[in-house]
Backbone bond lengths (Angstrom), bond angles and torsions (degrees), N, CA, C in turn:
res aa  C-N    CA-C-N  psi(-1)  N-CA   C-N-CA  omega(-1)  CA-C   N-CA-C  phi
1 M - - - 1.452 - - 1.529 107.88 -
2 L 1.318 115.57 129.63 1.459 122.71 -179.35 1.527 108.77 -91.28
3 S 1.330 116.98 120.43 1.463 121.91 179.61 1.517 110.46 -91.78
4 C 1.334 115.59 127.17 1.460 123.01 178.76 1.526 107.02 -126.42
5 Y 1.321 116.02 131.24 1.458 121.73 -174.12 1.525 110.41 -110.79
6 F 1.340 117.01 146.19 1.461 119.55 171.98 1.521 110.34 -141.38
7 H 1.348 114.04 153.05 1.468 121.61 -177.08 1.518 108.69 -150.49
8 G 1.300 116.53 140.58 1.463 121.32 175.91 1.505 110.69 -142.06
9 T 1.313 116.61 144.43 1.457 121.92 178.23 1.518 108.78 -156.31
10 N 1.329 116.63 160.17 1.448 118.73 170.18 1.523 108.22 -112.48
11 L 1.308 116.27 168.27 1.455 120.56 -172.25 1.526 113.07 -95.13
12 H 1.322 117.06 13.18 1.453 121.54 179.31 1.520 108.67 -104.17
13 H 1.315 117.03 143.46 1.465 119.72 -178.88 1.529 112.96 -68.12
14 E 1.326 117.93 -23.44 1.466 122.58 177.64 1.528 108.58 -87.63
15 K 1.323 117.96 119.10 1.461 122.78 -173.69 1.525 114.34 -58.90
16 L 1.323 117.22 -32.83 1.460 119.99 -175.85 1.527 113.54 -93.69
17 A 1.331 116.73 -1.90 1.461 119.73 178.56 1.519 109.84 -73.49
18 V 1.332 115.48 136.59 1.466 120.28 177.12 1.523 106.77 -83.30
19 N 1.305 116.08 126.16 1.445 121.70 -175.27 1.521 108.29 -159.64
20 K 1.306 115.92 173.08 1.460 119.84 173.37 1.523 108.03 -63.54
21 G 1.304 114.72 136.99 1.445 119.75 -179.93 1.511 110.92 -135.66
22 L 1.296 114.88 -173.24 1.450 122.00 -178.57 1.522 108.71 -131.97
23 I 1.328 115.98 133.65 1.460 120.92 171.26 1.519 107.23 -118.59
24 S 1.301 115.44 143.97 1.467 118.74 179.26 1.520 109.58 -150.18
25 F 1.322 114.65 154.22 1.460 120.51 171.64 1.521 108.60 -145.73
26 A 1.317 114.66 157.73 1.467 121.10 -179.09 1.522 109.09 -141.88
27 V 1.317 114.75 140.80 1.462 122.13 172.49 1.537 104.79 -126.39
28 P 1.328 116.79 84.74 1.466 120.87 -172.59 1.526 114.59 -57.11
29 D 1.323 118.73 -36.04 1.463 120.36 -179.43 1.522 112.06 -61.53
30 Y 1.326 116.66 -25.64 1.466 121.93 179.18 1.520 112.52 -104.29
31 G 1.348 118.00 0.15 1.458 121.05 -178.88 1.514 113.08 69.40
32 V 1.333 117.73 31.00 1.469 122.30 -176.16 1.521 109.96 -103.80
33 I 1.327 115.56 131.27 1.461 122.67 169.34 1.518 106.37 -137.32
34 F 1.327 116.14 134.33 1.463 121.70 -177.83 1.516 108.83 -133.40
35 R 1.340 116.40 136.06 1.462 121.40 175.84 1.512 109.22 -139.58
36 A 1.331 116.01 142.42 1.459 121.77 177.84 1.519 108.97 -154.03
37 Q 1.325 115.88 157.72 1.456 120.71 174.42 1.524 109.41 -79.37
38 H 1.315 114.48 149.92 1.463 120.75 176.58 1.519 106.91 -149.38
39 E 1.301 117.06 139.22 1.460 120.24 178.25 1.514 109.38 -99.59
40 G 1.312 115.33 127.95 1.453 121.72 179.04 1.507 110.19 166.62
41 N 1.328 116.48 177.09 1.464 117.59 174.54 1.529 108.46 -78.47
42 R 1.302 115.99 176.68 1.466 119.38 -174.80 1.529 112.47 -57.26
43 Y 1.318 116.60 -43.85 1.461 120.20 -176.05 1.526 112.02 -70.28
44 E 1.334 116.77 -37.45 1.464 119.96 175.38 1.526 110.58 -63.48
45 C 1.333 117.11 -38.41 1.466 120.63 177.41 1.531 111.28 -66.05
46 E 1.333 116.62 -37.63 1.463 119.95 178.46 1.529 110.25 -63.17
47 Y 1.319 116.68 -46.35 1.464 120.22 177.53 1.530 110.90 -65.20
48 A 1.326 117.55 -42.80 1.470 121.18 -178.61 1.524 111.23 -60.80
49 A 1.323 117.57 -34.33 1.464 120.76 177.48 1.527 110.59 -64.39
50 G 1.324 117.07 -42.94 1.462 120.69 177.49 1.513 111.97 -64.59
51 I 1.326 117.02 -40.73 1.467 121.14 178.92 1.524 110.53 -66.54
52 A 1.340 117.02 -38.85 1.474 120.20 177.12 1.529 110.38 -62.54
53 L 1.325 117.19 -41.11 1.466 120.80 177.74 1.529 110.60 -62.45
54 I 1.307 117.33 -43.95 1.465 120.73 179.02 1.523 110.28 -63.66
55 R 1.320 116.87 -41.47 1.476 120.59 178.14 1.532 110.13 -62.39
56 F 1.324 116.95 -40.27 1.465 121.23 176.26 1.535 110.45 -60.90
57 M 1.315 116.83 -42.72 1.465 120.30 178.55 1.522 110.82 -64.60
58 Q 1.329 117.18 -35.73 1.457 120.02 179.24 1.526 112.06 -67.65
59 V 1.336 117.87 -45.74 1.470 119.17 -177.27 1.525 111.61 -74.34
60 N 1.325 116.80 -12.98 1.462 122.06 176.47 1.524 110.43 -121.19
61 Q 1.322 116.30 37.54 1.457 120.92 -171.87 1.524 114.05 -59.03
62 N 1.327 118.03 -25.77 1.467 119.49 179.06 1.533 112.04 -62.72
63 H 1.325 118.65 -23.60 1.465 122.02 178.23 1.532 112.79 -88.43
64 F 1.319 116.67 -14.99 1.462 120.80 -174.02 1.527 113.90 -113.84
65 Q 1.326 117.79 -16.16 1.463 120.78 -178.52 1.519 111.19 -62.45
66 G 1.314 115.32 139.47 1.451 121.33 175.38 1.516 114.32 76.87
67 K 1.328 117.62 6.37 1.463 120.80 179.64 1.518 108.59 -110.92
68 G 1.301 115.47 143.10 1.460 119.32 171.59 1.518 107.82 -72.44
69 I 1.311 116.67 131.49 1.466 121.36 -176.09 1.521 109.06 -114.73
70 K 1.335 115.50 132.29 1.454 121.88 173.54 1.514 107.45 -120.06
71 L 1.356 116.43 117.90 1.452 121.57 175.26 1.523 107.70 -93.02
72 L 1.324 115.39 128.71 1.457 121.85 -177.50 1.523 109.09 -119.69
73 T 1.324 116.59 133.05 1.453 121.37 -179.86 1.518 110.31 -144.97
74 D 1.324 114.77 156.71 1.458 120.47 176.58 1.531 111.25 -96.18
75 S 1.323 116.72 14.53 1.461 121.93 179.97 1.525 110.97 -96.53
76 P 1.330 117.09 101.93 1.467 117.93 178.54 1.528 112.44 -65.48
77 I 1.337 117.12 -29.93 1.476 120.81 179.38 1.522 110.34 -62.29
78 V 1.337 116.96 -49.64 1.466 121.05 -178.58 1.523 110.06 -62.07
79 V 1.312 117.37 -49.09 1.469 121.28 -177.56 1.520 110.62 -61.52
80 Y 1.313 117.25 -46.61 1.462 120.24 -177.13 1.529 111.45 -66.84
81 Q 1.332 117.00 -44.63 1.467 119.52 -178.26 1.524 112.04 -66.95
82 V 1.329 117.91 -39.27 1.464 120.71 -177.81 1.531 111.26 -78.14
83 N 1.315 117.47 -49.23 1.464 119.56 -176.71 1.518 113.20 -68.01
84 N 1.323 117.48 -34.16 1.456 120.67 -177.88 1.529 112.78 -99.05
85 K 1.328 115.62 0.84 1.462 122.36 178.39 1.527 111.70 49.63
86 I 1.342 114.95 41.77 1.462 118.91 179.46 1.517 109.77 -89.86
87 S 1.321 115.17 166.37 1.457 120.07 -178.06 1.524 110.36 -66.91
88 A 1.314 113.81 156.50 1.452 121.63 178.54 1.518 107.84 -131.66
89 T 1.312 116.52 163.95 1.462 119.66 175.77 1.522 108.67 -62.58
90 Q 1.313 116.30 161.97 1.464 121.05 -178.27 1.530 111.27 -56.66
91 S 1.334 117.35 -40.20 1.466 119.77 -178.12 1.531 112.41 -69.91
92 L 1.326 117.76 -24.34 1.468 120.87 -178.96 1.521 113.47 -99.45
93 L 1.323 117.32 -13.63 1.463 121.65 -174.67 1.521 112.43 -57.10
94 R 1.320 117.99 -44.93 1.471 120.35 -178.58 1.524 111.13 -66.52
95 F 1.341 117.42 -35.75 1.464 120.57 177.04 1.523 110.52 -66.89
96 R 1.341 116.15 -45.71 1.466 120.25 179.68 1.518 111.22 -61.10
97 D 1.326 116.48 -44.36 1.457 120.47 -179.19 1.528 111.39 -64.36
98 L 1.315 117.06 -36.09 1.456 120.25 178.12 1.529 111.00 -66.92
99 L 1.330 117.62 -43.75 1.465 119.67 176.90 1.525 111.25 -65.03
100 L 1.330 118.00 -37.85 1.474 120.60 175.59 1.520 110.67 -61.12
101 F 1.324 116.79 -42.98 1.463 121.63 178.68 1.534 110.20 -59.52
102 Y 1.321 116.89 -48.39 1.467 119.92 -179.06 1.528 112.23 -70.34
103 K 1.303 117.35 -31.24 1.463 119.55 176.91 1.526 110.31 -63.42
104 R 1.336 116.21 -42.46 1.470 120.17 176.92 1.529 110.49 -67.10
105 K 1.323 116.67 -43.72 1.463 121.57 -175.49 1.527 112.14 -69.41
106 L 1.333 117.28 -44.14 1.464 120.97 -173.97 1.523 113.26 -97.76
107 G 1.319 117.81 -17.72 1.460 121.48 175.98 1.516 114.97 71.00
108 F 1.324 118.51 28.95 1.466 120.07 179.33 1.526 110.46 -82.28
109 E 1.335 114.78 159.07 1.458 121.69 171.75 1.517 107.59 -91.78
110 L 1.318 117.48 146.42 1.461 122.24 175.80 1.519 107.48 -122.34
111 T 1.331 116.06 120.29 1.461 121.49 -172.43 1.521 110.94 -132.21
112 W 1.327 115.72 141.64 1.459 121.59 175.26 1.521 109.67 -84.88
113 I 1.331 115.54 141.92 1.466 122.29 172.99 1.524 108.09 -137.39
114 P 1.324 118.15 156.11 1.465 120.13 176.02 1.533 110.35 -65.66
115 T 1.323 116.30 151.31 1.465 121.99 -178.33 1.524 111.38 -54.23
116 K 1.312 117.70 -40.51 1.473 120.39 -177.23 1.530 112.71 -65.26
117 M 1.335 117.92 -14.64 1.460 121.80 177.68 1.531 112.80 -102.17
118 N 1.337 116.87 -3.84 1.464 120.52 -176.18 1.522 110.07 -81.39
119 R 1.315 116.86 108.57 1.464 122.66 -177.24 1.522 112.45 -65.94
120 A 1.326 118.75 -22.02 1.462 121.65 178.39 1.521 111.42 -76.51
121 E 1.310 117.75 -19.14 1.458 122.22 -177.80 1.531 111.53 -95.08
122 M 1.311 117.57 -15.92 1.463 122.00 -175.96 1.523 111.89 -71.90
123 G 1.301 115.07 162.19 1.453 120.67 175.37 1.520 111.04 -67.02
124 L 1.313 115.92 155.18 1.466 119.87 -177.54 1.519 112.13 -61.42
125 D 1.322 117.43 -30.51 1.462 119.97 -179.49 1.523 112.60 -71.78
126 E 1.341 117.07 -12.92 1.461 121.03 179.29 1.526 112.82 -92.71
127 I 1.328 117.18 -5.93 1.462 121.76 179.85 1.517 107.68 -97.45
128 A 1.299 116.59 127.87 1.459 120.69 178.81 1.522 110.25 -67.41
129 V 1.302 115.75 137.68 1.459 121.52 178.31 1.512 108.56 -92.21
130 N 1.304 115.97 131.39 1.456 121.66 177.99 1.523 108.14 -96.45
131 R 1.307 117.07 106.03 1.465 121.65 -176.95 1.531 112.38 -64.35
132 N 1.310 117.13 -25.07 1.464 121.80 178.68 1.522 110.32 -104.21
133 A 1.327 115.59 37.44 1.462 120.47 -175.44 1.525 111.42 -59.31
134 L 1.302 113.92 143.31 1.450 121.36 176.12 1.525 109.27 -71.24
135 K 1.300 116.65 162.15 1.458 121.50 176.84 1.526 108.22 -84.80
136 F 1.337 115.45 126.10 1.457 120.98 -179.49 1.514 110.42 -122.59
137 N 1.305 115.17 152.65 1.451 123.10 174.82 1.531 106.97 -96.42
138 F 1.337 116.76 119.01 1.461 121.10 178.89 1.521 111.62 -104.51
139 D 1.308 118.21 16.10 1.459 121.99 -179.85 1.525 110.90 -81.79
140 I 1.317 116.27 53.74 1.464 119.75 -178.58 1.516 111.95 -84.65
141 F 1.334 117.73 -7.65 1.457 121.60 179.65 1.515 111.46 -121.63
142 D 1.325 118.77 22.72 1.460 120.95 -178.79 1.528 110.47 -72.41
143 E 1.314 116.71 175.40 1.469 121.37 -176.60 1.524 112.52 -58.06
144 S 1.319 118.01 -40.25 1.463 119.48 -178.43 1.527 110.64 -65.57
145 T 1.325 117.14 -33.64 1.461 120.56 178.28 1.512 110.57 -70.70
146 R 1.315 117.38 -40.04 1.458 120.42 -179.03 1.520 111.81 -61.58
147 R 1.299 116.75 -32.92 1.461 120.26 -178.94 1.520 112.57 -89.36
148 K 1.297 116.51 -15.92 1.461 120.68 -173.23 1.532 111.21 -77.49
149 D 1.289 115.15 135.13 1.452 121.96 175.45 1.520 106.96 -77.95
150 L 1.336 116.74 113.26 1.457 120.63 -177.07 1.520 112.83 -89.43
151 T 1.317 116.19 3.29 1.456 119.74 176.42 1.523 108.46 -100.37
152 R 1.295 115.97 -169.71 1.462 120.59 -179.71 1.524 111.48 -65.53
153 P 1.324 117.54 147.68 1.465 120.31 177.88 1.520 110.83 -55.73
154 G 1.328 115.38 139.29 1.449 120.75 177.81 1.516 113.76 87.66
155 N 1.325 118.27 -10.42 1.449 121.21 178.88 1.522 108.95 -76.52
156 K 1.309 117.78 124.53 1.459 122.74 -176.45 1.518 112.69 -77.21
157 Q 1.339 118.48 -18.06 1.449 120.60 -179.31 1.529 109.47 -100.82
158 A 1.313 114.00 76.74 1.464 119.55 -179.35 1.522 109.51 -75.65
159 I 1.296 115.62 146.42 1.461 120.53 173.16 1.506 106.98 -100.43
160 R 1.279 114.93 123.16 1.464 120.08 178.96 1.511 108.21 -110.41
161 I 1.268 116.87 128.26 1.453 121.58 176.70 1.512 107.28 -91.28
162 T 1.318 116.77 116.59 1.465 121.14 179.76 1.496 110.57 -125.03
């Protein structure tokens, strides 16, 4: 089973305040760590980090096909809403539905872990570097992705990762 970690946060002390935030994901077995800015409240950033990880897996599907995937996050909100298919606030509903769609499509497990165990949240010096790292495509935020509807065809409420 391939473990992939994601983490999202915003830089404001109020969790629901929309502000510049950070999304990150890590795939330690491949020596991958990714970080980018994202604007949103804390929960939107947490979901956006998971969606960015899934998008990365899609554009690099040759490295992930045929492997059992476990997504690990320190976000209890994301794990609880997705795994238990419970309702979410209006601002999070589209993110939750997108992760549910990909969970069904890709068959990954989604598991909560404590922050201190989340490899996507750790400092870069704490992530092992793989000297024989595979070649990956990190163009998950290119122009074609920004315009692409990441939800089901025909759905008018597309989620765009910007």
